[in-house]
VEXDREN-2710 file (C-alpha; in Angstrom, 1 decimal):
% VEXDREN-2710
k/r/px/py/pz
1/MET/71.9/86.2/102.5
2/GLY/68.8/88.4/103.7
3/GLU/66.4/87.0/100.6
4/GLN/63.3/85.9/101.8
5/PRO/62.7/82.6/99.5
6/VAL/58.9/82.7/97.8
7/ARG/56.9/79.1/99.3
8/VAL/55.2/77.8/96.3
9/LEU/52.5/75.0/95.8
10/ALA/52.2/73.1/92.6
11/CYS/49.9/70.9/90.9
12/GLY/48.5/68.8/88.4
13/ASP/45.3/68.7/86.6
14/VAL/42.8/69.8/89.0
15/GLU/40.0/68.4/85.6
16/GLY/37.0/70.9/87.8
17/ARG/37.8/69.6/91.4
18/LEU/38.4/72.8/92.5
19/THR/37.0/71.7/95.8
20/ALA/39.1/68.9/96.9
21/LEU/42.2/70.8/95.8
22/PHE/41.7/73.5/97.8
23/ASN/41.1/71.3/100.9
24/ARG/43.6/70.0/100.3
25/VAL/45.8/73.6/100.0
26/GLN/44.3/74.6/103.7
27/THR/45.2/71.7/105.3
28/ILE/49.0/72.3/103.9
29/GLN/48.6/75.0/105.0
30/LYS/47.5/74.5/109.0
31/LYS/50.5/72.3/109.2
32/ALA/53.7/74.4/107.0
33/GLY/52.4/77.8/107.3
34/GLN/50.6/79.6/104.6
35/PHE/52.3/79.5/101.0
36/ASP/53.4/82.3/98.7
37/LEU/51.0/80.7/95.8
38/LEU/49.7/78.0/93.8
39/LEU/50.5/76.9/89.9
40/CYS/48.5/74.3/88.0
41/VAL/49.1/72.8/85.1
42/GLY/47.7/70.7/82.6
43/GLU/43.7/70.8/82.5
44/PHE/42.1/72.8/84.9
45/PHE/38.6/72.7/84.0
46/GLY/36.5/69.3/84.2
47/THR/33.8/68.4/81.9
48/THR/31.4/67.5/83.7
49/PRO/27.8/68.8/85.0
50/GLU/29.4/68.6/88.6
51/ALA/32.7/70.8/87.9
52/GLU/30.5/72.9/86.1
53/ALA/28.4/73.6/89.5
54/GLU/31.6/73.7/91.4
55/TRP/33.2/76.4/89.1
56/GLN/30.5/78.5/89.8
57/GLN/30.7/79.1/93.1
58/TYR/34.2/80.4/92.6
59/LYS/33.3/82.5/90.1
60/SER/30.0/84.3/91.8
61/GLY/32.4/84.1/94.9
62/ALA/30.5/82.0/96.9
63/LYS/33.8/80.0/97.4
64/LYS/36.8/81.6/97.2
65/ALA/40.2/80.3/96.5
66/PRO/42.5/79.8/99.5
67/ILE/45.7/80.9/97.6
68/HIS/47.3/83.2/94.5
69/THR/45.9/80.5/92.5
70/TYR/47.7/80.9/89.1
71/ILE/46.4/78.4/86.3
72/LEU/47.4/77.6/82.4
73/GLY/44.8/77.7/79.2
74/ALA/42.5/74.7/77.7
75/ALA/44.4/71.6/76.9
76/SER/41.3/70.2/74.8
77/GLN/38.4/71.8/72.8
78/GLU/35.9/70.8/75.5
79/THR/37.3/73.2/77.9
80/VAL/38.4/76.2/75.8
81/LYS/34.4/77.1/76.3
82/SER/36.0/77.9/79.9
83/PHE/38.9/80.7/79.4
84/PRO/37.1/84.2/77.9
85/SER/40.2/84.8/75.7
86/ALA/43.7/84.0/74.8
87/ASP/45.1/86.9/76.7
88/GLY/45.2/85.9/81.0
89/CYS/42.8/87.5/83.1
90/GLU/41.0/86.9/86.2
91/LEU/38.9/84.1/86.1
92/ALA/37.6/85.0/90.0
93/ASP/39.0/85.7/92.9
94/ASN/42.5/84.6/93.8
95/ILE/42.3/82.7/90.6
96/THR/44.0/83.4/87.6
97/TYR/44.6/82.4/84.1
98/LEU/47.8/83.3/83.0
99/GLY/47.4/83.2/79.2
100/ARG/48.7/81.2/76.3
101/ARG/52.3/82.4/76.1
102/GLY/54.3/84.5/78.4
103/VAL/56.3/85.4/81.4
104/PHE/54.8/85.8/84.8
105/THR/57.4/88.0/87.4
106/GLY/56.0/88.0/90.9
107/VAL/57.0/91.2/93.1
108/SER/59.9/89.1/95.1
109/GLY/61.5/88.9/91.2
110/LEU/60.6/85.4/90.4
111/GLN/60.4/84.8/86.7
112/ILE/57.4/82.2/85.3
113/ALA/57.7/81.2/81.8
114/TYR/54.4/79.0/80.7
115/VAL/53.1/78.3/77.6
116/SER/49.5/76.5/77.5
117/GLY/47.9/73.7/76.0
118/ARG/48.8/71.2/73.6
119/GLU/51.4/71.3/70.2
120/ALA/49.8/72.4/67.1
121/MET/49.6/69.7/64.8
122/GLN/48.8/71.9/61.8
123/GLU/47.8/75.4/61.0
124/PRO/45.6/77.1/61.7
125/ALA/46.2/76.1/65.6
126/PRO/42.6/75.3/67.7
127/ALA/42.4/77.0/70.8
128/HIS/44.0/75.1/72.6
129/CYS/47.1/74.3/70.8
130/TYR/50.4/77.0/71.2
131/THR/52.4/76.8/67.6
132/SER/55.9/76.9/66.7
133/LYS/55.8/81.0/66.4
134/ASP/54.8/81.4/70.6
135/LEU/57.5/79.2/71.4
136/SER/59.9/81.5/69.2
137/ALA/58.0/84.8/70.3
138/LEU/58.8/83.6/73.9
139/VAL/62.3/82.6/74.0
140/ALA/63.6/85.3/71.8
141/PRO/62.9/88.1/74.4
142/LEU/65.0/85.6/77.4
143/THR/67.7/84.8/75.3
144/SER/69.4/87.6/73.1
145/SER/70.0/89.0/76.3
146/SER/73.6/89.1/77.4
147/LYS/72.4/88.2/80.8
148/PHE/69.8/85.3/80.9
149/ARG/71.1/82.7/83.2
150/GLY/67.7/80.9/82.6
151/VAL/64.1/81.2/84.0
152/ASP/63.2/80.2/87.8
153/ILE/59.9/77.8/86.8
154/LEU/58.4/76.5/83.1
155/LEU/55.2/76.0/83.2
156/THR/54.0/73.6/80.5
157/SER/50.9/71.0/80.0
158/GLN/53.0/68.8/77.4
159/TRP/55.6/66.9/79.0
160/PRO/58.9/67.5/77.1
161/ARG/60.2/64.9/74.7
162/GLY/62.9/62.5/76.3
163/VAL/63.3/64.2/79.6
164/TRP/64.1/60.4/81.3
165/HIS/67.4/60.3/78.9
166/TYR/70.3/59.6/81.9
167/GLY/67.5/60.3/84.0
168/ASN/65.0/57.5/86.2
169/ASN/62.2/55.7/84.2
170/PRO/58.9/57.8/84.5
171/GLU/55.7/54.9/84.6
172/VAL/54.4/56.3/81.3
173/ASN/54.7/54.5/77.6
174/THR/58.0/57.1/76.5
175/LYS/56.8/56.2/72.9
176/PHE/54.1/58.5/72.8
177/CYS/54.9/60.5/75.4
178/GLY/55.2/64.1/75.4
179/SER/56.9/66.8/72.9
180/SER/60.2/67.4/71.5
181/SER/59.1/71.7/70.9
182/VAL/58.7/71.2/75.0
183/ALA/61.9/69.5/75.0
184/THR/63.9/72.6/73.0
185/LEU/62.0/75.2/75.4
186/ALA/63.0/73.8/78.1
187/ASP/66.2/73.1/76.7
188/LYS/66.9/76.8/76.2
189/LEU/64.6/78.0/78.7
190/LYS/67.2/76.2/81.2
191/PRO/64.4/76.7/84.8
192/ARG/65.0/75.4/87.5
193/TYR/62.1/73.9/87.9
194/HIS/59.4/72.7/85.0
195/PHE/56.1/71.1/85.6
196/ALA/54.1/69.5/83.5
197/ALA/50.7/67.1/84.0
198/LEU/48.0/65.5/81.2
199/GLU/50.0/62.0/81.9
200/GLY/48.3/61.2/84.8
201/ALA/51.6/60.3/86.2
202/HIS/53.4/61.4/89.5
203/TYR/57.3/61.6/88.1
204/GLU/60.3/63.1/90.0
205/ARG/63.1/63.2/87.2
206/LEU/67.0/63.3/88.9
207/PRO/68.5/66.5/88.1
208/TYR/69.9/67.2/85.2
209/ARG/72.9/70.2/84.5
210/ASN/72.6/72.9/82.4
211/HIS/76.3/72.8/81.0
212/VAL/79.2/70.4/79.5
213/ILE/81.4/69.5/81.8
214/LEU/84.8/71.1/81.5
215/GLN/83.7/72.6/78.4
216/GLU/81.6/75.3/80.1
217/ASN/81.3/77.3/83.3
218/ALA/78.9/75.6/85.4
219/GLN/75.4/76.8/85.7
220/HIS/72.7/75.6/88.0
221/VAL/70.7/72.8/87.5
222/SER/67.1/71.6/86.1
223/ARG/64.5/69.3/88.1
224/PHE/61.5/68.5/85.8
225/ILE/58.3/67.9/87.5
226/ALA/55.5/65.8/86.2
227/LEU/52.3/65.7/88.8
228/ALA/49.4/63.5/88.6
229/THR/46.0/64.4/88.5
230/VAL/43.7/66.0/91.6
231/ASN/41.7/63.3/93.9
232/ASN/43.4/60.2/91.3
233/PRO/42.5/57.0/92.7
234/ALA/45.7/55.3/92.9
235/LYS/46.7/58.4/95.6
236/LYS/49.0/59.2/93.2
237/LYS/51.5/62.4/94.0
238/TYR/49.5/65.6/92.7
239/LEU/50.5/68.7/95.2
240/TYR/54.6/69.7/95.0
241/ALA/55.8/72.4/97.6
242/PHE/58.9/73.6/97.8
243/ASN/60.9/76.9/98.3
244/ILE/62.9/79.2/95.9
245/ILE/65.0/82.2/96.2
246/PRO/64.6/84.3/92.8
247/MET/67.8/83.5/90.4
248/LYS/68.0/87.4/90.4
249/THR/68.6/87.9/94.1
250/MET/70.8/84.6/94.8
251/ASP/74.1/84.1/95.0
252/ALA/75.9/83.3/91.7
253/SER/78.0/80.4/93.7
254/GLU/75.5/78.7/95.9
255/LEU/73.0/78.9/92.6
256/VAL/75.5/76.9/90.6
257/LYS/76.2/74.3/93.3
258/GLN/75.6/70.4/91.5
259/PRO/73.8/68.3/94.0
260/GLN/75.2/64.7/93.4
261/ASP/72.7/62.8/91.9
262/VAL/72.5/65.3/88.7
263/THR/72.9/63.7/85.3
264/GLU/73.9/64.9/82.3
265/ASN/71.1/67.1/80.1
266/PRO/68.4/65.0/78.9
267/TYR/67.7/67.2/75.3
268/ARG/71.5/67.2/74.4
269/CYS/71.5/63.6/73.0
270/PRO/74.5/62.7/71.2
271/THR/74.1/62.6/67.3
272/LYS/76.4/62.2/64.3
273/ASP/79.2/62.3/67.0
274/LYS/79.1/65.9/68.2
275/THR/76.4/66.3/70.7
276/ASP/73.8/68.6/69.4
277/LYS/70.7/70.3/70.8
278/LEU/67.5/68.6/70.0
279/LYS/66.3/69.7/66.9
280/THR/62.5/70.4/66.2
281/GLY/59.9/72.9/63.7
282/PHE/60.8/75.5/66.8
283/SER/64.3/76.9/66.0
284/THR/66.1/80.0/66.5
285/THR/68.4/78.9/63.2
286/GLU/67.4/77.8/59.8
287/GLU/69.0/74.0/60.7
288/GLU/67.9/71.3/58.7
289/GLU/64.7/69.2/59.8
290/GLU/65.5/65.9/61.1
291/PRO/63.1/63.3/61.9
292/GLY/61.2/63.6/65.7
293/GLN/62.8/59.5/66.3
294/GLN/66.3/60.6/65.3
295/PHE/67.5/59.0/68.8
296/PHE/66.5/56.2/67.9
297/PHE/67.3/53.3/66.0
298/ASP/65.3/50.3/65.0
299/LEU/67.4/47.1/67.2
300/SER/64.2/45.6/67.4
301/LYS/65.3/41.9/65.9
302/LYS/65.1/39.0/67.7
303/GLN/66.9/37.4/70.3
304/GLY/70.4/37.6/70.7
305/GLY/70.7/39.7/67.4
306/GLY/73.5/41.8/68.2
307/GLY/74.9/41.6/64.9
308/GLY/73.0/42.8/62.0
309/GLY/69.6/45.3/61.6
310/PHE/71.5/48.6/62.4
311/ARG/70.1/51.4/60.8
312/GLY/70.6/55.9/61.3
313/ARG/73.2/58.1/59.8
314/GLY/75.6/55.2/59.3
315/ARG/77.1/55.2/63.0
316/LYS/77.0/51.4/64.3
317/ARG/75.1/50.6/67.7
318/HIS/75.2/47.7/69.2
319/SER/72.1/46.3/70.5
320/ASP/72.3/45.2/74.2
321/GLY/72.2/41.1/73.3
322/ASP/69.1/41.0/74.2
323/GLY/67.7/42.3/70.5
324/ARG/67.0/45.6/71.6
325/GLY/69.3/49.3/71.0
326/ARG/70.1/51.4/74.5
327/ASP/67.8/54.0/73.3
328/GLN/65.1/51.7/73.3
329/GLN/65.4/49.5/76.4
330/ARG/65.5/53.2/78.5
331/ASP/62.5/53.9/76.2
332/GLY/60.1/51.0/78.6
333/GLY/60.1/48.5/76.0
334/ASP/58.5/44.6/77.2
335/GLU/61.2/42.9/79.5
336/HIS/60.1/39.5/77.3
337/HIS/58.3/39.1/73.9
338/GLN/54.7/38.8/74.2
339/GLY/53.5/35.0/74.2
340/GLN/57.4/33.7/75.1
341/PRO/59.1/33.1/78.0
342/LYS/62.0/35.2/79.0
343/GLN/65.0/34.1/77.5
344/PRO/68.1/34.7/79.6
345/ARG/70.0/37.5/78.8
346/ARG/72.9/37.3/76.1
347/PRO/75.7/39.5/75.7
348/PRO/75.6/41.2/72.4
349/GLN/77.8/39.7/69.7
350/ALA/80.5/41.8/67.5
351/SER/79.2/41.8/64.0
352/GLY/83.0/40.4/62.6
353/PRO/85.8/38.8/63.8
354/CYS/87.3/40.3/67.4
355/TRP/90.1/39.7/69.3
356/PHE/88.4/39.7/72.8
357/CYS/85.0/38.4/72.3
358/LEU/84.8/35.3/74.7
359/ALA/82.5/33.5/72.2
360/SER/84.6/34.3/69.6
361/PRO/87.0/31.5/67.7
362/GLN/89.9/34.0/67.8
363/VAL/90.0/34.7/71.6
364/GLU/93.0/33.4/72.6
365/LYS/91.9/31.9/75.8
366/HIS/95.2/30.5/77.5
367/LEU/95.2/34.0/78.6
368/VAL/92.0/33.8/80.8
369/ILE/92.4/34.4/84.5
370/SER/89.0/34.2/85.7
371/ILE/85.7/34.6/83.9
372/GLY/82.5/36.3/85.8
373/THR/79.4/36.7/84.3
374/HIS/79.3/39.6/82.5
375/CYS/83.3/40.4/82.1
376/TYR/86.4/38.3/82.3
377/LEU/90.1/39.1/83.1
378/ALA/93.1/37.8/81.4
379/LEU/97.2/38.6/81.3
380/ALA/97.6/41.6/79.1
381/LYS/99.3/40.1/75.8
382/GLY/103.3/41.4/75.8
383/SER/102.6/42.8/79.3
384/LEU/104.2/45.6/80.9
385/THR/104.9/43.6/84.4
386/PRO/104.2/39.5/85.1
387/HIS/101.0/41.6/87.1
388/HIS/99.6/43.6/84.1
389/MET/95.8/42.4/83.6
390/LEU/92.9/43.9/81.5
391/ILE/89.2/43.5/82.6
392/LEU/87.2/42.6/79.7
393/PRO/83.3/42.6/78.8
394/ILE/82.5/38.9/77.8
395/GLY/79.9/40.9/74.9
396/HIS/80.6/43.3/72.7
397/TYR/80.7/46.5/73.8
398/GLN/83.7/49.2/72.7
399/SER/83.6/51.5/75.4
400/VAL/82.8/51.4/79.2
401/VAL/80.6/54.2/78.1
402/GLU/78.5/52.1/76.3
403/LEU/78.5/49.5/79.3
404/SER/74.8/48.5/80.4
405/SER/74.6/48.9/84.6
406/GLU/75.0/45.1/85.3
407/VAL/78.4/44.8/83.4
408/LEU/79.8/48.0/85.1
409/LEU/78.8/46.8/88.4
410/GLU/81.0/43.6/87.6
411/MET/83.6/45.8/86.5
412/ASP/83.7/47.6/89.7
413/LYS/83.8/44.2/91.3
414/TYR/86.7/43.2/89.1
415/LYS/88.7/46.6/90.2
416/SER/88.1/46.1/94.0
417/ALA/89.3/42.5/93.7
418/LEU/92.5/43.2/92.1
419/LYS/93.3/46.6/94.1
420/SER/92.9/43.8/97.1
421/PHE/95.5/41.9/95.4
422/TYR/98.4/44.3/94.1
423/LYS/98.3/45.7/97.7
424/SER/98.9/41.7/99.1
425/LYS/101.6/42.3/96.6
426/GLY/103.3/45.9/98.0
427/GLU/101.7/47.6/94.9
428/ARG/99.2/49.7/93.9
429/CYS/97.4/49.5/90.2
430/VAL/96.9/52.5/87.1
431/LEU/93.7/51.5/84.9
432/PHE/93.8/53.3/82.0
433/GLU/91.4/53.0/78.5
434/ARG/91.9/53.9/74.9
435/ASN/88.9/54.4/72.9
436/TYR/90.2/55.2/70.1
437/LYS/90.9/52.6/66.9
438/SER/90.2/50.2/68.9
439/GLN/86.8/47.2/68.7
440/HIS/86.4/45.9/71.9
441/LEU/87.0/47.7/75.6
442/GLN/90.0/47.1/77.6
443/LEU/90.6/48.4/80.2
444/GLN/94.1/48.1/81.9
445/VAL/95.6/47.2/84.9
446/VAL/99.0/47.9/85.6
447/PRO/100.5/47.2/88.9
448/VAL/103.3/50.1/90.3
449/PRO/105.3/49.2/93.0
450/LEU/104.7/51.6/95.9
451/ASP/108.3/51.9/96.9
452/ARG/109.3/53.1/92.9
453/CYS/106.8/56.1/92.9
454/THR/103.4/58.2/94.5
455/THR/100.2/58.2/93.1
456/GLU/101.4/62.2/92.5
457/ASP/104.4/61.2/90.5
458/ILE/101.9/58.8/88.3
459/LYS/99.3/61.7/87.3
460/GLU/102.1/64.5/87.1
461/ALA/103.9/61.9/84.6
462/PHE/100.5/61.5/82.5
463/MET/100.1/65.3/82.3
464/VAL/103.5/66.0/81.7
465/GLN/103.9/63.7/78.5
466/ALA/100.8/64.5/77.3
467/GLN/101.7/68.5/77.1
468/GLU/104.9/67.3/75.3
469/GLN/102.6/66.0/72.5
470/GLN/100.3/69.0/72.8
471/MET/97.0/67.2/74.4
472/GLU/95.8/68.6/77.9
473/LEU/94.7/65.7/80.0
474/MET/91.8/66.7/82.0
475/GLU/90.9/65.8/85.3
476/ILE/87.6/64.7/85.6
477/PRO/85.1/65.6/89.0
478/GLU/85.1/63.3/91.9
479/HIS/81.2/62.2/91.6
480/THR/81.4/62.6/88.0
481/ASP/80.7/59.8/85.4
482/LEU/82.8/59.3/82.5
483/LYS/79.5/58.4/80.5
484/GLN/78.4/62.4/81.0
485/ILE/81.6/63.6/79.4
486/ALA/81.6/61.3/76.7
487/PRO/78.7/60.5/74.6
488/PRO/78.7/57.2/72.9
489/GLY/80.7/57.6/70.0
490/THR/83.5/59.6/71.8
491/PRO/86.8/59.0/70.7
492/TYR/88.9/59.5/74.4
493/PHE/91.8/58.6/76.6
494/TYR/91.0/58.0/80.1
495/VAL/93.6/56.9/83.6
496/GLU/92.0/56.2/86.8
497/LEU/94.2/56.5/89.5
498/ASP/94.2/54.8/93.2
499/SER/93.2/57.8/94.8
500/GLY/90.5/57.5/92.8
501/GLU/91.4/60.7/90.7
502/LYS/90.4/60.9/86.8
503/LEU/92.0/62.2/84.3
504/TYR/90.5/62.1/80.7
505/TYR/91.8/63.2/77.0
506/ARG/89.2/63.7/74.6
507/ILE/91.1/62.6/71.3
508/GLN/91.0/65.1/68.2
509/LYS/92.2/63.9/65.5
510/HIS/96.0/61.4/65.8
511/PHE/96.3/59.4/69.3
512/PRO/99.6/57.7/69.5
513/LEU/98.3/54.0/70.3
514/GLN/100.4/53.2/73.5
515/PHE/100.5/56.2/75.2
516/GLY/99.0/54.9/78.4
517/ARG/102.6/52.4/78.0
518/GLU/104.7/55.3/77.1
519/VAL/103.8/56.8/80.3
520/LEU/103.7/53.9/83.3
521/ALA/107.5/52.9/81.6
522/SER/109.4/56.1/81.4
523/GLU/112.4/56.8/83.7
524/ALA/109.8/58.0/85.9
525/LEU/107.7/55.3/86.6
526/LEU/108.6/52.1/85.7
527/ASN/111.7/52.9/83.8
528/ILE/111.6/49.4/81.4
529/PRO/111.9/52.0/78.7
530/THR/112.3/49.1/76.0
531/ARG/108.7/47.5/77.2
532/ALA/106.8/50.5/75.7
533/ASP/105.4/48.4/72.8
534/TRP/103.5/45.1/73.2
535/ARG/104.9/43.8/70.6
536/GLU/108.8/44.3/71.7
537/CYS/107.8/42.0/74.9
538/LYS/106.0/38.8/73.2
539/GLN/106.5/35.7/74.8
540/SER/105.8/31.8/73.0
541/ARG/102.7/30.4/73.8
542/GLU/104.3/27.9/76.5
543/GLU/105.8/31.2/78.6
544/GLU/102.2/32.4/78.1
545/GLU/100.6/29.2/79.9
546/GLU/103.1/29.7/82.7
547/SER/102.8/33.1/83.8
548/CYS/99.0/33.0/83.5
549/LYS/98.3/29.7/85.2
550/GLN/101.2/31.1/88.0
551/LEU/98.9/34.6/87.9
552/ARG/95.3/32.5/88.0
553/ASP/97.2/30.6/91.4
554/SER/98.0/34.1/93.1
555/PHE/95.2/35.6/92.4
556/GLN/92.7/33.4/93.0
557/PRO/91.6/34.0/97.1
558/PHE/91.1/37.2/95.6
559/ASP/88.8/36.2/92.6
560/PHE/85.0/36.3/93.9
561/ALA/84.2/34.7/90.1
562/TRP/84.7/31.4/92.4
563/GLU/83.0/32.1/95.1
564/ASP/80.1/32.4/92.6
END
């Protein structure tokens, strides 16, 4: 393709340090060649007499910016006086104020949407603030076109609230950071790059996708980058350089390429079991207003209080066992309470009786094969085959998508150990999970003799039986995590084959509870149709103890928990 990329520099709060900024830009241009434009977000002007004197040199023409520089408007009352009007205009040679809000399209076709200042908390809005009307006026003309796919770049001074969801954590206090309106704006405008400042921090979020996997056509990814203040003493990054080919001249298949580290969209957190967009005062549909904190659950109970203290729309969310909800944990809460020594993390507890919590009196301990730090292995009750096992979390989690990273890691260790164990027996394993009418996560691991059927046969058997029941099993792309498709609370059925292929079904209304066993027991696979229902395969306690002892001894050489 013959498109020329546009070479762009983006910068955080300048706060009047123009000479420092432009010297740095000149150094970069000497090394890397000329850039086409510099985009500044956050507070451009300073309030000190030195900053004022420095600006006068550029304004009078004594000094000149070495690059076309585009800036946003005031983000505080003190700097409003530096802007002659609310509309964009040239402030000095090569320095242009974009305006309160709008879209700037360069000669290359690069489309840059921008909003100056901070969100107004009252009417009439102060001069350094934008209102929901400003945002609607920006979004409506763009999104009303059926051809709209997104903008190339979005410039805002404020961060979008919650941008850290599903991603890496920033070094800022997320409790008070960002605006929900900017989050909605970013969700609607789908920028390929979104820059913001004002927090004095540098944060490059992992790229996130703008489509729901398997439900919508692939779209381009978005990258959010927050930049620090020019010449900050901590030497945090304040300049970001990148090349971009305008979306309108790009080949569609190139545009929608997904990087390996892409995550779920942070602005579409699950609410009430359906994936909703953030609702704020600025919305193109008249929706019922919800409080801005709708995604944060008050789980700040005492240490280890996994049982009570749930709040929020009648849906239980288990705390992470150390008393904090997962959403709050992601929000950078302290690792231990002030003034208290750090407690070892207790796994989450069930609020009522549970057959699978290891600490529960109901658990059948004689079926346990191996106990790790976060997970344990048990013989399946009424097992399909003598080596049919379950991987279970020790704490009370309902499904794989709710697991914390350390539990997931250990679950993967058990999967690897079981694969090696089965391989030594001439078997391959199939894993499946049913997150429906189940209280505690059970990952079923069923071995199938290699000489009985191929992985392809197993996959086909699941697909065919699902079709017969009017269910559509979908294949999940290789580098996609189940968490990205099924937000917590989603009922689903999930299969993992020894090839790494994964099948997924989002359970709608009814689902045959024994489906996984029925497929494996069918004629095409294990050919033991009478064992499809576990209740038909019950053994006496003595038989179970004997089976378990044999399996424990057999598995021991592969059991990493023995070494720990």
